[in-house]
Steps between C-alpha positions, in 0.01 A plus 500: 500500500600863450463693820469870440419604857842668548586566136233673287447364158451667174203323337459448120128450550234617754168328516237388750500124449739272317383159390765238406336239270216532251307173543137511629600571854730799421256646254201465726694684768619768255157563349326509838752745647488723196121509517543639852715788385841349542775557230624154421801349322511134381842347439512185309820298470399322177458648155120456507233560764302220669752253666356161557140634469560571131578124442174379666155452369389790720294296739389674828337300783288729714264365770155663546554688173231721356388236247420248771312772698302606184407132452396464869775246564609512872871473535510499877804657664548231767472226249739676246763555769462139611577379148798719470634398836426130442704487177770763613596334831345151501722386804393810701133547393244501786151627416431562859792730563445887462778503241418160362821368638696734290777749616325828565672684207380235261143495618499892497630489142237245383233695678613840329492317168156386542378838636668718232540284191159588344568860595828519342353350175213743490697809572776417255214434248379844569842639424479310165801291609355156538238329275397173634211264417386185673615177334220378299627152396438297809818584677524343852760575774799277482406340838134511462464162667631619839194498733579856629456638151132595492514720200705300245391696182493866435810638666714457191510818274675572180581802284165586342652507145692176546302269733798285579687519171874510471495882450323567826790606697622740236162669480471529876849673501415708204189636677693572819765686316247714299317588825832591667595717218160680516561568872845645428702212632848502341617157383850406412646170376865393526537636854603247773466604864837413655483682837284678751558846648443534864460824711461476873363143477260579227527369133490830302607381158684250278804477281418379150732378248452517115605230260819692419597543860389848567362554854214732615434590848122526525322676802158361606331740721216261605614148449673232299325195379680185400306274255793339350379138526656207668826298460408241253805570285762524788652155532666590826188632667299197382753264647508685841136555532260264318384176644579272204712470194331766289695571181364845395177579325297728288525825684636797321881463455552815719355325800828439674416611850657847494279617781622226742838648556368853513236431758736288702735792532209708637424242759182351347352188645446228239224237470366223284846483337478118431186516295425574143214501228608161364446314176678214315737628216650323205866515607649540137256782414588690810875460420476606147226763514488651858333819382196357329464163672181408683442256783287206375171641630301221328634172380252395239394154365345176624770250402775676701653441837789609703752274688808534714840367417396166655212477249232553755204742457492739791229759443177599329634648180208739469533636855529889530846582402590649850421171662661288226838677520514436878489130448848535355641636819425177696800357676576120505680408827614170355664619176590845645364683190217683373335192375258682270755740356512486198160363364483343162160569315425246240228503226409304193435607134120555537582766780769654271237531217210629703640721783792687343433853623788756514401699803455457888835320514330184352795268422332346193632686198317625192828458298655170620810551274604818683401386850848456650351410838318196378668156500353245254512128495336204314496276808510543877865369494601754232329777667652417844858503360449826321351659814784384709754633241325837530500491886870437489558807274290722730706398811443750783203660346301181582690439825721247331202264476525193283256213428509212744638171358145344532326808342354320186368208708338731756363727224338198323313415833406862540364522163301180545349638818416840337343320202282283750388830681428664159297199380290519825469882477618565859857607609474340854879569538504885452142594403572650164186645344289514806505876563285755321809701443685224315182419285478872428844507360448182304175623334679825397765313298324186398386189699605156450254220394512252784292465812721750670586774233827573666634146503580253225736202469813593309539339158847347532490398129534875390790731527562611863609831622634637829621825653673584822339708761645681810348704780465853380354831619268774370691701764603484858253635763738601800647830600500772743187489726268800457187625672173512302598846365803336329740678752812283563552393861837463675605214713320648805175544316533876461441680158808589297376851419473573136549146378227290327499160343225326289457198283754228512772741629307472837412218724164345373246416771381196274751260644526215254157551356387560148128547503410539136582657160622848576585397868836696454364815342190546728702560824777681307259759346308534833818577715634719227184697513498522896859621484409762247213611734741534790747692288222737383350558840497858615686411824785314329823658597677715237881514547699816405874434483743788534712573194278308255473612145202414280542336170322355207481124498526511128861582540565144585 
């Protein structure tokens, strides 16, 4: 940090609020603060606005939203909080506890999300910054089968002009940027915040560095908001903090945890650092195309299954991606390895012909000839040999995993078992095809023809295909602890004046939970909005530093 208490600093820029990061969290804070009369500068490290939000489908999960209320659908507060607590902290959940068994900060955060999520949506809509519509295609919450989830449909919202299409995140960001510009917010790309400026214990600005190494000292009279995302792309932080062998993910490449060190220097308290928004990821796609890769949000096809290096099936392949990825973090005390990392997903020619969709991280390619991540084989033996060769090549990227000596024998038994389950139409091992969410996804992209449309015995007389999956991240969800206004707290629980954090740069109160499509952006937008409200409040402290000189952000 740069402490100017005893040494006045000549500032290049003077502004009320500085926001670092231009995803949905940063822009919701910027737009809200500007709508309350604050001058705002947004600094984006990348060459384009939007961060990870821009890559997404633009889903926003909001409980008790206006569409539910207009339809007369009750989304009871107690029930909604029980659902979030149950999936977020299953080992702590206690429906009879005043905090549902959660740490107080997590309960308060979830309560603030429920209490203000719909308000954030509606007020940002009034500012022409956020245009959402209720999903109209039968979307269910990912964990709709959890008994605590009494409102399993209707919380999932999408950009009104996309309705879940691949361009949804871009449209959402474009609308936020347009609203910010109308409100006079100044937005700069190619500016990375590398330090904070402190005066008498208060954060009063930042140091930003341009791509050519030029540094700007920027004074923030009211506050600084960090919305720079998590640390998905920082291998050292992943190793030190995450509970499992996560190998990276589909967050924006600039999500390298810049704020962790800066907040630590200021004495911030950290929380939820071992958790992430998780999803299986095709290992070779992550390695070759880290900027545009997606986690495998949906793995399509009926004649398809996933096995570990022993040849055993270990999960419901259609389970929500957050839950599926966590299976790969299971530890085997006998072999002393992550027994399900990596996983090998195998499919037959019919799946290759029917479910080739080049989006959502689906591993089944449209163009098989250019699909470098797909391993083909004309028999199980040939396929296994090719997969093992590929694993050897990948080395540390798959935890040095190799196929067990008895892989083919065990795989044949697994395929026989899977085929019997498919013929009977019931997956009594892992319950594939039983949830309404899974059937919703299947119906969108084409059902199979058997008694269970998500199950079919693989045809081993056709060409077979495989790909290698590892545990990935949409982004991490740990960081400095904040209050419900987004103000960062120190190790003693006191507010670090002038410092705010929102989105995946801050500790999420969701624990390990992922409630449904848009479960990331719903809280992110809500807490960005609440931070913006606090920054725009009439009683928010305005800091005047001696010796400062105003400047034009465009100079950077």
